[in-house]
TITIKE-492211 format. One record per residue (C-alpha): residue number from 1; x, y, z; residue in one letter. Coordinates in steps of 0.001 Angstrom, whole numbers, always signed. Each point is the difference from the previous one (the first is absolute). Last residue first. Example, Ala and Ser with C-alpha at 12.3 -4.5 7.8 and 13.67 -1.06 7.14 Angstrom:
<pts>
<2, <+13670, -1060, +7140>, "S"> <1, <-1370, -3440, +660>, "A"> 
</pts>
This chain:
<pts>
<366, <-151756, +55942, +445731>, "R"> <365, <+2671, +1848, +1916>, "P"> <364, <-1540, +2120, +2775>, "R"> <363, <-695, +3680, -430>, "R"> <362, <-3745, -316, -633>, "E"> <361, <-512, -1965, +3223>, "P"> <360, <+1940, +2689, +1927>, "A"> <359, <-2127, +2964, -1028>, "P"> <358, <+1217, +2020, -2981>, "P"> <357, <+2211, +3027, +730>, "L"> <356, <-1582, +3061, -1600>, "P"> <355, <+2681, +1712, -2113>, "A"> <354, <+1166, +3006, +1936>, "R"> <353, <+1799, +2986, -1479>, "P"> <352, <+2224, +1944, +2383>, "G"> <351, <+421, +1388, +3466>, "G"> <350, <+3294, +947, +1607>, "P"> <349, <+783, +2480, -2789>, "S"> <348, <+3157, +524, -2058>, "D"> <347, <+137, -3482, -1470>, "Q"> <346, <+2019, -3168, +457>, "Y"> <345, <-723, -3282, -1779>, "W"> <344, <-610, -3730, +361>, "Y"> <343, <-2564, -1815, -2184>, "A"> <342, <-1275, -3468, +953>, "T"> <341, <-1493, -2183, -2687>, "T"> <340, <-2454, -2886, -200>, "S"> <339, <-697, -1442, -3446>, "L"> <338, <-2251, -2983, -759>, "D"> <337, <+340, -440, -3746>, "D"> <336, <-2078, +952, -3023>, "Q"> <335, <+2191, -100, -3111>, "R"> <334, <+415, +1704, -3379>, "E"> <333, <+2080, -1858, -2588>, "F"> <332, <+3470, +246, -1519>, "L"> <331, <+1351, -2319, -2663>, "G"> <330, <-793, -3361, -1571>, "H"> <329, <+2588, -1965, +1991>, "D"> <328, <-1359, +1392, +3272>, "W"> <327, <-99, +3376, +1722>, "A"> <326, <-1814, +1781, +2786>, "G"> <325, <-1301, +3501, +684>, "I"> <324, <-1690, +1482, +3058>, "Q"> <323, <+1346, +3564, -13>, "Q"> <322, <+1100, +1621, +3240>, "L"> <321, <-891, +3560, +1003>, "T"> <320, <+1541, +2867, +1991>, "V"> <319, <-1515, +3485, +313>, "K"> <318, <+1790, +3064, +1362>, "L"> <317, <-734, +3675, +619>, "R"> <316, <+1496, +3473, +330>, "E"> <315, <+3787, -34, +358>, "E"> <314, <+914, -3634, -592>, "F"> <313, <+3261, -1866, +536>, "Y"> <312, <+422, -3689, -819>, "V"> <311, <+3003, -1208, +1977>, "P"> <310, <+2952, -1769, -1678>, "D"> <309, <+2418, -989, +2799>, "P"> <308, <-3000, -603, +2292>, "L"> <307, <-2578, -1142, -2528>, "H"> <306, <-536, -3369, +1705>, "W"> <305, <-1437, -2792, -2163>, "R"> <304, <-1866, -3023, +1323>, "Y"> <303, <-1400, -3283, -1291>, "L"> <302, <-2180, -2823, +1409>, "G"> <301, <-1402, -2621, -2391>, "H"> <300, <-2796, -2500, +509>, "M"> <299, <-818, -2835, -2391>, "P"> <298, <-3725, -776, +153>, "P"> <297, <-719, -2749, +2555>, "M"> <296, <+1082, -3553, +655>, "H"> <295, <-515, -1982, +3205>, "T"> <294, <-3705, -588, -365>, "A"> <293, <-2736, -1711, +1990>, "F"> <292, <+1269, +115, +3578>, "P"> <291, <-583, +3760, +237>, "S"> <290, <+1600, +2733, +2120>, "A"> <289, <+3344, -1794, -20>, "K"> <288, <+1567, +3455, -562>, "T"> <287, <+2814, -1301, -2230>, "T"> <286, <-2087, -179, -3151>, "D"> <285, <+2497, -748, -2737>, "R"> <284, <+893, +2014, -3096>, "A"> <283, <+2736, +2016, +1674>, "S"> <282, <+2359, +2871, -754>, "H"> <281, <+1385, +2509, +2485>, "Y"> <280, <+3113, +2162, +303>, "P"> <279, <-43, +1693, -3405>, "Y"> <278, <+2247, +2936, +807>, "G"> <277, <+1130, +3554, -431>, "S"> <276, <+1967, +2610, +1965>, "Y"> <275, <+2301, -1914, +2366>, "P"> <274, <-487, -3468, -1540>, "A"> <273, <-2390, -2917, +507>, "S"> <272, <-124, -2814, -2535>, "F"> <271, <-2333, -2673, -1370>, "T"> <270, <+947, -2311, -2863>, "L"> <269, <-2700, -1957, -1824>, "V"> <268, <+1451, -3149, -1564>, "E"> <267, <-938, -721, -3593>, "P"> <266, <-2070, -3064, -953>, "E"> <265, <+2143, -2315, -2075>, "P"> <264, <-1116, +785, -2587>, "D"> <263, <-1702, +3331, -639>, "N"> <262, <+3010, +2306, +100>, "R"> <261, <+1051, +3498, +1062>, "L"> <260, <+2756, -754, +2502>, "E"> <259, <+639, +214, +3749>, "D"> <258, <-3297, +1805, +352>, "Q"> <257, <-1037, +3373, +1467>, "F"> <256, <-2117, +643, -3123>, "A"> <255, <+2879, +1010, -2269>, "W"> <254, <+1189, +2872, +2162>, "A"> <253, <+130, +1234, +3588>, "G"> <252, <+337, +3410, +1652>, "G"> <251, <-3578, +292, +1253>, "A"> <250, <-879, +2356, -2864>, "Y"> <249, <+1441, -2498, -2462>, "D"> <248, <-2233, -2736, +1439>, "E"> <247, <-2970, +2312, -553>, "L"> <246, <+800, +1164, -3500>, "G"> <245, <+1745, +2785, -1890>, "T"> <244, <-484, +2638, +2706>, "S"> <243, <-1653, +3380, -603>, "C"> <242, <+799, +3516, +1173>, "L"> <241, <-1495, +3240, -1361>, "T"> <240, <-3428, -1509, -418>, "P"> <239, <-2409, +264, -2961>, "L"> <238, <-3662, +1046, +8>, "E"> <237, <+298, +2725, +2652>, "E"> <236, <+3400, +974, +1320>, "D"> <235, <+72, +3491, +1574>, "D"> <234, <+1520, -1039, +3361>, "D"> <233, <+1398, -3539, -416>, "V"> <232, <-1833, -2990, -1445>, "F"> <231, <+2227, -2939, +937>, "F"> <230, <-633, -3210, -1945>, "K"> <229, <+904, -3587, +903>, "V"> <228, <-113, -2097, -3165>, "E"> <227, <-1701, -3380, -192>, "G"> <226, <+1944, -2844, -1604>, "E"> <225, <+81, -2191, +3117>, "G"> <224, <-2709, -2665, -235>, "W"> <223, <+1439, -2764, -2180>, "W"> <222, <-2420, -2760, -900>, "Y"> <221, <-3393, -870, +1419>, "R"> <220, <-2410, +2241, +1872>, "Q"> <219, <-648, +770, +3678>, "L"> <218, <+3612, +788, +900>, "S"> <217, <+12, +1206, +3596>, "A"> <216, <+2019, +3216, +203>, "L"> <215, <+1339, +1585, +3195>, "A"> <214, <+1771, +3240, -930>, "I"> <213, <+2066, +2211, +2314>, "Y"> <212, <+848, +3476, -1248>, "T"> <211, <+2512, +2629, +1084>, "G"> <210, <+1308, +3513, +582>, "V"> <209, <-2348, +2543, -1595>, "Y"> <208, <+1117, +3496, +949>, "T"> <207, <-2055, +3054, +848>, "G"> <206, <-1760, +3239, -823>, "R"> <205, <-3748, +450, +54>, "G"> <204, <-2955, -2127, -1045>, "R"> <203, <-115, -3786, -29>, "V"> <202, <-3337, -1198, -1401>, "G"> <201, <+1259, -3283, -1376>, "D"> <200, <+2183, -2933, +979>, "L"> <199, <+444, -3600, -1201>, "V"> <198, <-2922, +106, -2425>, "V"> <197, <-276, -3246, -1985>, "H"> <196, <-265, +697, -3706>, "D"> <195, <-3102, -827, -2000>, "T"> <194, <+528, -1886, -3270>, "G"> <193, <-2373, -2778, +972>, "L"> <192, <-2548, +1237, +2510>, "P"> <191, <+1083, +0, +3664>, "T"> <190, <-1340, -2825, +2172>, "S"> <189, <+3034, -2205, +531>, "G"> <188, <+277, +1260, +3580>, "N"> <187, <+1414, +3424, -683>, "S"> <186, <+1408, +956, +3388>, "R"> <185, <+1376, +3151, +1618>, "R"> <184, <+2237, +696, +2989>, "W"> <183, <+1378, +3410, +1044>, "Q"> <182, <+3187, +1296, +1612>, "A"> <181, <+981, +3518, +1064>, "H"> <180, <+3057, +1616, +1610>, "F"> <179, <-136, +3746, +589>, "Y"> <178, <+2221, +2331, -1991>, "G"> <177, <+2969, +2123, +1035>, "T"> <176, <-77, +3386, -1775>, "D"> <175, <+44, +2093, +3197>, "A"> <174, <+2892, -1969, +1484>, "A"> <173, <-695, -2058, +3111>, "I"> <172, <+2573, +759, +2694>, "E"> <171, <-174, -3093, +2195>, "D"> <170, <-857, +348, +3701>, "G"> <169, <-1273, -3548, +245>, "T"> <168, <+1366, -3228, -1413>, "T"> <167, <-1713, -3254, -854>, "Y"> <166, <+8, -3778, +424>, "D"> <165, <-3407, -1711, -24>, "V"> <164, <+12, -3558, +1366>, "Q"> <163, <-2489, -2821, -366>, "Y"> <162, <-1138, -3411, +1226>, "F"> <161, <-3740, -573, -295>, "V"> <160, <-977, -3131, +1921>, "H"> <159, <-3421, -1271, +1081>, "P"> <158, <-1642, +676, -3356>, "L"> <157, <-3742, -367, +499>, "D"> <156, <-2055, -1628, -2724>, "A"> <155, <-1956, +1006, -3086>, "G"> <154, <+2499, +2509, -1316>, "H"> <153, <-810, +3651, -646>, "Q"> <152, <+2766, +927, +2414>, "S"> <151, <+1141, +3614, -60>, "E"> <150, <+3634, +1024, +486>, "L"> <149, <+691, +3631, +819>, "T"> <148, <+2842, +2501, -435>, "L"> <147, <-328, +3603, +1215>, "R"> <146, <+2270, +2951, -668>, "A"> <145, <-172, +3597, +1282>, "H"> <144, <+1555, +3461, -339>, "T"> <143, <+2485, +147, -2874>, "R"> <142, <+123, -3473, -1494>, "F"> <141, <+2618, -2000, -1857>, "P"> <140, <-454, -3626, -1118>, "M"> <139, <+3318, -1466, -1127>, "P"> <138, <-694, -3245, -1900>, "F"> <137, <+1872, -2755, +1834>, "Y"> <136, <-2775, -2595, +295>, "A"> <135, <+582, -3397, +1639>, "N"> <134, <-2114, -3171, +115>, "M"> <133, <+1319, -2958, +2028>, "G"> <132, <-1982, -2820, -1558>, "G"> <131, <+2333, -2926, +617>, "T"> <130, <+2562, +729, -1201>, "P"> <129, <+494, +3570, -1215>, "A"> <128, <-2312, +2351, -1856>, "V"> <127, <+1949, +3128, -914>, "V"> <126, <-1507, +3129, -1553>, "I"> <125, <+1787, +3321, -670>, "P"> <124, <+3285, -1303, -1459>, "V"> <123, <-1017, -3458, -1161>, "S"> <122, <+216, -3572, +1273>, "T"> <121, <-3472, -1531, -111>, "V"> <120, <-852, -3525, +1178>, "L"> <119, <-3569, -980, -830>, "A"> <118, <-2896, -795, +2326>, "R"> <117, <-3555, -297, -1298>, "T"> <116, <-3103, +2146, +513>, "A"> <115, <-87, +212, -3838>, "F"> <114, <+2523, +2839, +225>, "G"> <113, <+3146, +153, +2121>, "N"> <112, <+1691, +3155, -1302>, "C"> <111, <+89, +1568, +3508>, "F"> <110, <-2963, +2285, -651>, "F"> <109, <-1688, -2983, -1637>, "D"> <108, <+173, -2029, +3200>, "G"> <107, <-1514, +2675, +2204>, "L"> <106, <-2889, +910, -2270>, "P"> <105, <+543, +3649, -973>, "V"> <104, <-1240, +3387, +1180>, "E"> <103, <+2769, +2599, +285>, "V"> <102, <-757, +3719, -114>, "A"> <101, <-2980, -622, +2256>, "P"> <100, <-2838, +2549, +82>, "E"> <99, <-814, +1575, +3361>, "E"> <98, <+3173, +2083, -192>, "S"> <97, <+1698, +648, +3338>, "G"> <96, <+3296, +1059, -1571>, "E"> <95, <+597, -3328, -1785>, "W"> <94, <-2072, -3184, +112>, "Y"> <93, <+1315, -3482, -809>, "A"> <92, <-2077, -3144, -587>, "R"> <91, <+764, -3724, -121>, "L"> <90, <-2970, -2276, -690>, "V"> <89, <-209, -3615, +1168>, "L"> <88, <-2219, -2331, -2057>, "D"> <87, <+2491, -396, -2857>, "R"> <86, <+2832, -1302, +2211>, "L"> <85, <-2447, -2002, +2125>, "V"> <84, <-1443, -1961, -2920>, "F"> <83, <+392, -3574, +1177>, "P"> <82, <-3249, -548, +1896>, "G"> <81, <-1404, +1253, +3275>, "G"> <80, <-201, -3095, +2216>, "D"> <79, <+3539, -1377, -186>, "P"> <78, <+1573, +3427, -720>, "T"> <77, <+2136, +799, -3031>, "R"> <76, <+3033, +2145, -888>, "D"> <75, <+1011, +313, +3646>, "A"> <74, <+1117, +3586, +586>, "V"> <73, <+3235, +1904, -507>, "T"> <72, <+937, +3669, +50>, "I"> <71, <+3038, +2209, -482>, "W"> <70, <-308, +3679, -945>, "I"> <69, <+3080, +2154, -553>, "H"> <68, <+782, +3682, -397>, "R"> <67, <-3034, +1868, +1280>, "I"> <66, <+1146, +3604, -168>, "V"> <65, <-672, +2781, +2467>, "G"> <64, <-1481, +3384, +756>, "P"> <63, <-2049, -1096, +1611>, "G"> <62, <-2259, -1741, +2532>, "E"> <61, <-257, -3753, -451>, "I"> <60, <-2814, -2555, +109>, "E"> <59, <+1135, -3538, -782>, "A"> <58, <-1431, -3471, -539>, "L"> <57, <-3569, +977, +787>, "T"> <56, <-1874, -3303, -196>, "L"> <55, <-3351, -280, -1705>, "S"> <54, <-2914, -2354, +639>, "E"> <53, <-2114, -2353, -2100>, "G"> <52, <+1606, -3171, +1320>, "A"> <51, <+2074, +602, +3122>, "P"> <50, <+3615, +1162, -357>, "L"> <49, <+2278, -1167, +2810>, "P"> <48, <+3282, +1776, +824>, "L"> <47, <+3555, -1342, -136>, "Y"> <46, <+3367, -262, +1776>, "A"> <45, <-1247, +1231, +3362>, "A"> <44, <+1898, -1616, +2918>, "G"> <43, <+3418, -460, -1475>, "K"> <42, <+1898, +89, +3303>, "R"> <41, <-609, +3483, +1459>, "G"> <40, <-1388, -1395, +3236>, "P"> <39, <+491, -3785, +484>, "G"> <38, <+675, -3117, -2034>, "L"> <37, <-3674, -932, +50>, "A"> <36, <-581, +3262, -1821>, "S"> <35, <-10, +3624, +1107>, "A"> <34, <-548, +3138, -2034>, "A"> <33, <+2417, +2916, +316>, "R"> <32, <+2102, -546, -3123>, "G"> <31, <-406, +3463, -1476>, "A"> <30, <-959, +3285, +1653>, "G"> <29, <+3353, +1710, +450>, "G"> <28, <-962, +2546, -2640>, "A"> <27, <-3628, -488, -985>, "A"> <26, <-732, -1944, -3189>, "G"> <25, <-3699, -20, +869>, "T"> <24, <-785, -3741, +2>, "R"> <23, <+3369, -1011, +1477>, "N"> <22, <+298, -3789, +391>, "E"> <21, <-2753, -625, -2582>, "A"> <20, <+1967, +2039, -2507>, "N"> <19, <+998, +3623, -568>, "I"> <18, <+3544, +1213, -579>, "S"> <17, <+1757, +3360, +402>, "R"> <16, <+3172, +1638, -1261>, "S"> <15, <+445, +3708, +781>, "R"> <14, <+864, +2924, -2262>, "V"> <13, <+960, +3069, +2054>, "G"> <12, <+3118, +875, -1957>, "R"> <11, <-326, -1263, -3541>, "N"> <10, <+1508, -3366, -747>, "P"> <9, <+3132, -167, -2149>, "S"> <8, <+662, -3639, -911>, "L"> <7, <-3541, -1312, +409>, "A"> <6, <-1093, +1345, -3365>, "S"> <5, <-3685, +134, -941>, "W"> <4, <-60, -1187, -3621>, "H"> <3, <-2830, +2198, -1196>, "T"> <2, <-2892, -933, -2271>, "F"> <1, <-1415, +3358, -1108>, "M"> 
</pts>
């Protein structure tokens, strides 16, 4: 159900529109009106404020149409509200007037920037460019209505939210076209040993799974990436139909993302960002400056995999899990790490399963 919406042969009646602070409604001929010190129509409304505890409607659009690109940037910390802006802001999307969001993800994690920390990402559906320009290219079709919101659960006002939503209207939406969904879940080192982290569960209906972002903080020693990603499709019960061979393998890497498997000298960790898979972030240092007492923290790893050339189709239901398994010289062992994941999929209904989103303090890196 992921469709590459061609620009080469547009349907008659399809119109390009854009919503940002210069044109809040996307109305034809309605952009660039605001005045600045340079005069009328000279970059007078580049951003909107977002007070603490409030929500901003980024876009509200009557269909049929397709959201084709979202660009947004905010400061990743505020002087009086702490460093966790990217985890404290929540991006939501609602289709067809549904009261339940189809997308509900911390802003940074949606754009593969977990841990409330910036990382450059150069992939097909998600691009994070210098410095913090976050882009999403997932097509998001709708038939009658679309609404995008950004809620602040941060402790201080954000004076500047820069954003743009590019979309088309008048599109012919095929009957079997699915609605875009995204969901965030966390296992904060609290699951019993041998218990898999749940990436996605409760999906009912027909659809296509198109991607996973994983933010893993290694809470135990030794190698952390032997866990298998499992896809339980339709009638699967005890065993899945699809299963990876390990976490770094799932993200397109191998041999622990290192230049060489060795103990001495210490190997070099190699990050990468590619069109459909990547390991764009690795750090063992506290860059938030939230405490003067420690500069080191558990190693943090950000990985993604887009199932765009190799989508996971399901007809009735879908569950996705991730094992917590490590390895050392004596073999495999069960782990308890801090795992935050974002699942991206399409399904045939605008609503879908909701995992309760923890409050902001419970989402922050520990």
